[in-house]
N, C-alpha and C positions, 0 to 999 in steps of 0.2 A: 334483468331476465324475467320473462313473463311467468317462469316457472315459481318465482319467489314472490309473486304478487298477493296480497291478501285477498281473500275472496270477494270482499265487499268492493275492492277497488279494481277487480279483475277487468271491467270493461274499459275503464281509465288506462289500465297498463296496456291493454291491447292497442288502444288509439295511440299511446306514447311510443309502442313499439313501431308502429307504422310510421308515425312522424318522424322518428329517429332515422330509420330506412330512408325515407324520402329526402330528409335534410341533407344527410351526409353524402347523398349521391348528387345534389345540385351545386350549382354555382350562382349564389344569389348576386353576384356581382355583375352578371351579364343581364341585360334588358331582355325579356321574355320575347319582345316584338322585334328584336334584332337577330337572335339566333336561339330559338327555342330548344334545340338539341344541346347546345352548350350550357344553357341555362338550366335544363333538366339533369344533364349527364356530366357537367363539368367536374363536379366533385369525384364522381365515380372514375373519370379518366384520370384525373390528378392522382388518384389512389392506386391505380392498377396499372402494371405492365404486362406485356405478354410474356408469359412464362417461357424459359428456355426449351421447354418441350413442345410448345405449341407455335401455330402460325396465326392464331386469332384468339382474341379473349373477349367474353361477352358475358352477360347476364347468362344467356343460354348456356354457355360452357361452364360458368361456375355451378348452376343447377345439375348439369350433367355429371360435373366431377363429384358433386354431393351425392348423386345417386348411385355412382359407382362404387364411392365408399361404403354405402347403404348395403349394396349387392356383394360386395367383398364379405361383409359381417355375415350375412346370411347365408353365403354359399361356403364359409368356413364353419359355421355352427354345425355341430354334430347333434342330431336327433333321432332317437328310435322311431319318432312317429312320423318321420317323411314318408310321403307316398312314393310309388316308384318312379314317377317322372322326376321329383325332385331330387331323389338318390342318383340318377343319371346325370343330372346337371351337376350335381356335386362331385361326381366321379370325373366328369369331363373337366371340371375346373381344377381338380387335384391334379389330373394328368398334365395339364398345361403348366401348372405352378412347378412341377418336377424338373427343374432346370438342371440340375445334377445328370439325371438320365438323359435327358434331351442332349447335354453336351457330349455325354458319354457315347451316344449312339452316332454323333457325327452326321456325316452325309449319307449314311446306309438306308433311311426311310426313302431319301430322294432316288439313290440308285434304284431301289426295288421298283418306285413308281416308274422311273425310266424305262426298266426293264418290262414293266407291265404294259406300257404303250408301244413297245416294238422298238425302243431305243433312241438314242439321240447322236446324229452323226458327228457333231462337234466333240463328243465325249467318246469316241472310238477311233482307234487307229487301224482297224481292219474292217471298214464299213462293208457290210454284205450287199455286194451288187445284185444278187439275185433277190434279196428281200425287197431292195429298193425298187427293183422292177415289178414286182409283186404288190408293191405298197398302193394302198387306195386312199385318195383324198376323202372320197365320201365316208368310207369306213373310220378313217381317222376323226373326222369332225362329228361323226355321230357317236363315237366312243367318248369324246370330250364332253358333249352335252349331256349323253345319257348316265354316264358314270361320274364325272367329275363336275358337272353343273358348270362347265366352262364354254364360253362362245368365243371363237376365233373366226376370222374372216368374215362371217356373217352370225347374226344372232337369231336362233329359232326357239320360239318359246309358245306355251300355251297359255291363253288368257282369255277373258270374255271379249268376243270380238265386237267393235264398234258398231257393226251391223248385226249382231247375233250370230257370229259363228265363233271359232276357237283358236286356230292356228295363226301365228304371225311370223313374218321373218323380216328382221331389220338390219341395218349396218351397224357394224361393232364399234367397241372403244378401242383404244390403242394404248402403247406403252407409255407414252408422254400424256400429260393432262388434256391436251387438245391439239387439233391439227395445226393449229399455229406455231407451235413449239417446233414442228419439224421443218419450218420455213422461216424461223427467226435469224435475222442476220448476226447477232452475236455467236450463237451456236454453242453457248454455254451449257445449256440445258440438254442438248444432245450430245455433247461430250459426256457429261455426266452418265446419263442414261446408257451410253455405249461403253463407258468404263464399267459401270455396274453389270452389264451383260457379260463383258469379258472376263471380269472377276469371277462370277458364277460358273461361267464355262470352264476357266482354269481350275477353279476348286473340285469341280465336278471330275475333271480329268485326273486330277491328283487323288481324289478319292478312289479312282480305278486303278491307281498305280501305272497310269501311263507317263510316257515321256513327254517333258514340256515341249510344245510345239507353238510358241507364241505368234510366228506368222500366219500359221493355220488358224489358229484359234481367232486372231485379229481379222482375217480375211473373212471367215465365217460370219463373225459378229456385224462387220461392215456390210456384208451382203443382207443380213437380216435387218440392219436399219435402213438400208435402201429399199428394200421391199416394203417396210413399214412406211416410209416416206412416200413411196408410190401410192400405197394404199390411202394415206393420208390426203394425197392430192385429189383422189377421185371420191373421197366422202363429200357428203353434200354439206356445203359450208354456208348455205343461206338459212340463216336463223328463223326468218320468218316462214320459210317454207317447210322447215324440220317441226314447226309447232303447229301447222295447219293439216288436222287430220282428214279434212276433205280432198286435200292434195296427195297427201302420202296414201291414202287407202286404195289399194288395187286387190280385189279378189278374184282369184282365178284357179283352175284346177292344177294338180300336178302335171298333167300333160301339158297344159298351157304354159306352165313354168318351163318345161323342157323346151318348149319351141321359143319361148321370149328369151330365156338367158341360157345361151348354150354354155358359157363358162367354161370354154376350153375342153367341153365334151363332159362335164359335170353330170352325172346320173342324179337327178333330184329325188327321184322315187327310191332308189337304193339309199340315199342318204336319209330321208324321212323315215323309211322302213327300219332303218337302222337304228335310228334315234327311240323309236316306238318299240321297238322289239325288247327293250329293256322292261317294259311294263306290259309286254304280250299283247299290244295292240297292232293290228294289222290295216293296212291302208291299200286302197286301189288307185289307178292313176286318175280316176274322176273325183278323188278327195279334194276339197277345196282348201286352200290356203290364202291368207291376207299378206300380201307384200307391201311393206312400208318403204322400201329403199330401192325402187325402181332404177333410177339413174345410176346408183351406185352400182347395182348388178349388171347393168349394161355395160359399164366400164371395167369392171372387175376383172373379167376373162382375159382382157388384153394384158393386164398387170401379171396375172398368174402365169400366163403363157410365157412370159419372160425370163422367168425364173427356173433353175433345176429343181429336181426333187429333193436334192440335198438341202438347198436353201429353203425350201418350203417345209421340210421337216424340221430343220434348225428353228425355224420361225414358229412353228406350231407348238414344239415340245417348250420352248423358250415361254411362250404365253402360258401353257399349262403350268409350268413351274415358277414363274416369276412371283407370284403372289403367295407362294409357299415357302420360300426360302427364309422368311421370317418366323418360321416354325421349326428350324434346324438350329444347329449349334452356333455359337457366339460369331465365328468367322462369317457365316452367311448373313446373320443378322447384322453385322457391322456393314457389309457391303450394300445392304439395301438402305441402311440408317445413312450412309454417305451420299446416296443418290438423294434420299429425301432432304438431307441437309442443303444440297445444291439447289434444290427447287425451292424449298421455303425458308431456309436459313433458320431453322430451329437447330440449336446446337446440343441439346440432350435428348434422349429418348425416354418416353413415359416410362414409369415404373412398371416391371413385368406383370405385376399383379393387375393393373388396369387393362393391359392387352388380355389378360385371360378372362377377366370379367366381361370385356366387350365381346370377346368371341363366344362365350357361353350365352350371354345375352342375346346376340345375334342368331345363335344356332338353335337354342331351345327357348324361344319367346316366351311362350305360354307358362312353362315350368317355372323360368325366372321371375315371370310376371307375377306367378301366384306367391311366390316368397316376397317380392316386393310389396304387393298389395297387402298381405297380412301383417306387414311390418309397420306400413306408413298410411295407408290410404283410409280416410274416414268415410263410412259407407254412405251417410247422409249427402256426401257431396255429388253422387250421381242425380239425385233427385233435385238439388238445387242447381247444378249445371243445366240439367233439361228444362228448368223453368227458364233459365236465362237464354236458352237456345230459342224456346217458344217467343219469347219476348222480341228476339232480334229478328226471326223470321217474320214476325208482325210488323217489325219496323221496315223491313226490306219492301214488304207489299206496300206499306203506307207511302214508302219514298217512291214507288213507281207513278203514283199519282201525281208528283211534282215534275216529271220529265215531260217536257214538251216535244222531245226529238222521237218519240215512241208513240206508235198509233195504239188505238185500243185493242185491237186483235193481238198484237205482239204482247201488250202489257198483261192481257189476258192469260196468254201461254206463259209468260214469265211468272206470273202470280201462281199458277198451277204448279210450276216447276218447284218455286221455292217452297211451298206448302209440302211438296211431295218428298222433300229432302230428308232421308232417314239418319238417325245419328247413332253412333256408339260412343258411349262415355264410360271411362274409367278402366273397364276390364271385362271380358266375357265371362258370364257368371259361371260358366261350368269349371272354371279353373280353381275356385274355392268349394265346389260342391263335393264332399267327402263321398257320398254314395254314388256319383256320377263318375264312371271310369273312362269318360271322353279323352280326359288330359293324359292318363296312362296310356290310352290306346294310341294316341298320337305319336307316341315314341316306343311303341311295342317292338318295332323291329330294330332298334338301335341298342346294343350292347356295348360298352365302352370298358377299356382297361385303364387302370391307373397307371400302367407303366407303357403305354403306346399311344402318346398323343397325337403323332403325325398319322397314324392309322385311324384313330378317332375321328380326326378331322376328314379324312377321306370317306369315312361312313357317313358323316354329315351330310358332305356334298352330294353322296349318291342318293341318300333319302331324300334331299330337297328335289334333286332332279326328278326322281320317280314320283314324288309329291305332286310335283307340277305337271309332269306329262299325264298322269292318271285323269287329270281333269278333262282331257279331250273327250272322253266317252261319259262323263259324270255331269249331272245337272248342275247348272250354277247353284252355288251355296250362298244365299243372300245374307246369311248370318255370319259369314266368314270374316274373321278380323285380319285386315291386311296389315296390321302391325300389333306388336306385343305391348303389354301394359307399363313396362319400365321404361318409358322412352318421354323425352322431354320435346314434343313435337306435337303438330296437329295437322290433319290431312283431309283433302277432299278427293273423291273418286268421281270422276265423270262417268265412267261406265256404269257405277251403281247408284249416282246422284246421292252420295253418301258423305257425311262428316264423321270424322273420328278424333276423339280427344282422349288419349291415353292417360292413366292415372299420374305419370310422371309429370305432366305439364299442369296439374290441377294443384298447385301449390303457389305460395307467394313468390313474386309479386304479381303472378297472374291471378291467382284466386285463392281465398281463403273464407270460410264460413264466419271467421272472426274479424275481417276487415271491412271497411266501409264499403257499402255498394258502390260508391263511386269509384273506388279503386278496382273492385272487381269487373264492373262494366268497362273501364279504361283498359284492364288487362285481359282476363279470358274473354270479356264480351268482344273487344276488339278481335281477337282471333277468331271468335265464333263468326263475326260478321265477314272477317277475311275470307274463311272457309267458304261460307254461304257464297260469298261474291264470286269465288272461283268458279260456280256454275254457270256464271255469266260473263265471264272475261273472254279475251280473244279466241281461247281453244273451248272453253267450258260451254260457251253459248251455242255451240254447234251440236250438243247432244240435248235431247228431250228429257222429260221428266222420268222416263224409264231407263234412261242411260244408254240410248241408242243414237247414233249420228243421225240427226233430221233436221232439215231446215225449217224451223218452226217461226221464222222472221219473215214479215212483208220485206219487199223490196226497199220501201221507205224506211223502215225501222232499220234495216240492215246498213244501208247507206249512211244514215245519221250516226250509226253505232261507230262506223269507221272514222266519220268526221271527229266525233267526241274524243275517239281513241287517239286520233293524230295529234291532238292538242297534248296529251300526256307524253307522247312519244318525243316531241319537240321539246317540252318542259324539263323531263328528265334528261334528254340528250344534251342539254345544255349544262348540267351539272357537271363540274370537272372535280376530280379527287386527288388531293394532294397526296395522300399516302400511295396513289397508284401513278406517280410522277406526272400528275396533271391530265390524265387521261380522261375522257368524257364517258360517261354512263352510258350505255348501249340502250337507247331507249325503246327499240324494238323488241330486244331480246327479254327485257324486264318488263314489258308492258303487261302481261298477265297478273305479275305479282303487283305491279303499281297500281293496276285497277282494283285488286283485292284489298290492298292497304288502305286506299281512298273509300271504298266502298264500306269496308270494315269499320273504320272510325267513325264514319258518318252513322252508320246503322246503330252502332252501340251507343252513341251519343244520343241518338233520338230515343233509343229504348230506354236508357238512364233517365233522360228528361221525362218521359212518361212515368216512369217508375216513381221518380220524386215527387211528381204533381201528385201521384195517389197515396204515396207513403209518408211525404213531408220531408223537411230539410233534416239532412244528418247532421252529427256534431261536428263541429270545427276540430281539426288536429292541432295540439299544442305546439306552439313554436311556430306554427305554418299561418301566416296571414293570408290564406287562400280559401275560397268557398268551394263548394261541393264540384261544380262544374270545372273549375280551375284544376282541381285534384284530379278529376277524370284525365283531363290531357296531360297532367304531369306523370301519373302512374302510366299512361300509354306510351309515353316517351321514354321512360326509364326502363321499361322492358327491352328496349333496343339499345341499351348502353354496351358499348363495346368498342375495341380496336384491333387493329391488324399489324401484321409484320408487312413492309412495303412490298416485298417480293411476293406474298401472298395475295396482296391488294392488286398488284399487276396481274396475277393470274385470275383472282376471282372476278374481276371487272370484265373479263372476257368470257367466262365460264359460268358465272352464277346467274340464275335467272332472278335472284333479287337484286334489288338497289343495295349499294352501303347502307350500313345502319343509320347514319346520320340522315341521309337522303329519304330513307323511309319514313323517318319522322318530318323532316322539313317540307318534304313535297306534299304529303298527305294534309298537313296543317295549312301550308301556303294556300291550298285550294278550298279550305273549310271556312266559310264566313263565321261559323259559330265559335270558333277558336278565337277569331279576331275580337269578336264581341265579348268574349269571356276576359280576354287579356286587355282590352280597350287599346288594339294596335291600330295605329292611324293609317287611312289608306296611304299607300305608296311605301309604307314601311317594309323592309324585308319579308316578315312574315304576313303582310296582307299587300301582295302585289295587284296591279290593277286587272292583270289577266289571270283568270282562274280557270282550271281544268276540271271537268267532271263528267264522268260517264254514269255512275249509278248515285 
């Protein structure tokens, strides 16, 4: 353990710790030129199995588990010095952890919610036909969005517009993970989902002390399922079209919206006004909106017209409560757990404290982020990571000169965009500034009770909805953090041309100020390059340096970009995944991430090579007969060590925009000559194929 090292041997101890980690994850019996993923991660894969509580297990998941353990400790620690925002986070956590009270309250919080939204036909024996006649779809959807941050039928949200406006309308998600599940020949998942729905409906009736009416409940549930299936059938399933913002983008006024999408008489102005009335914003018929789901809205009206108001109300209320039943008593939690088990085959649920940590972490990101940063984050990491970003930006610009498929004009524009990328590292400064009240003001309207977890959750939803809607009339905040500090991930925003690296990811194996730079460049350096390259993938390339959709490409360069990309579509599309029953990777839907992976490792390697030329050779790691360049590739690969349950693999290969973990490594390195040179892979070997794909 490093903590017991003699000070004189500290450096050697650090090297030994890195070497031990790398060695125990490897399988040195595998030739690196045959299967580098197995060579790098074989030891890790042999030591780890997917926990009974999970569907996937990876280096990322381990780091997230460890981070949650840290958050549990800081949320449970009592301190009179806590500022107001932190106290609120701890009260929210305490209310979630009060399982005895949650069990004692049973279904009552759910019944109160149902009453608050006008009732649920399936949970009533004397449904009020007068109320049904007066019921308004527009008002119900507006209520769901403005008070419960819940989008059903379609998604209306306020965000920086791709071409400098604010409001968007998009197609929704559904109860099952993807539209394909509704049309699966086996029907197993649909049956599990239907049973989950019926169970919640019956338990709600019981809580109302209503007579059992299994036939009526089942018929209502089947109608809801059929409505969902019909909606899934009109959702745009073309992955390539759904990723092309230039095809999706349609700006129009509310008046034009009325004319274009009658939606069985739907009053769009009434709906939008209803949503924005929550934050006292008024709109006129000439208010502009951006519609992302034109084909979907054109077909949705025909679907809605086929169903009774009873079915529509059952469907809407079901979607309002389905993700809230896990916050009720054990019977409701178990019903949801059975459904999840059928989907993913995980046999146990996570410890309750993990659910509470995740909830508070997601709801009060900056308050929890402050606790995490104070506990774990080294301040100098900001400066050191920013230096890495600068080096990798420069490497990207230098890489442009190697490309013969791009003309000088487009290269110049790409260079300007790359150098204009803004970064956010670690955490926003204000969350640690004691004299700055911005953190407390962020949550000033939230007041939680230790004895009312369900109501606390509803308060959070309302606050999140209001925060989002108010942005419609506010100037764009370029300093806004899109994610909290206590997150193991990284992000690129095309609308902002910005990269974000939260404190949670700035730890080994990705980064440490105490590990070799070869490991840092192969870890967080590759992630930095990955996020930068997202600005130039099949979607990001359509935005300019200021974050607006603008075609800055010459016809020559755009045509050749598509040709270069097609090579990658075919390469990854030929990969088959044993865990997913031999299904092929979807080369089109994973293209953006594959481009980013390939560009990221190439840029990070170029930047490291330049750093080493300036700084000199680093020490070798004890027990590893590998040079610095080989260590770079080894750490890059080990970042992606992980495995899946077959059921989850079969789903994720259809839904995840990333390739499976092994192919993220194999695909990127098969395309990179520098890797073959570093490990002396002969031409024609599996890791050095004759055909190589390259975009950036």
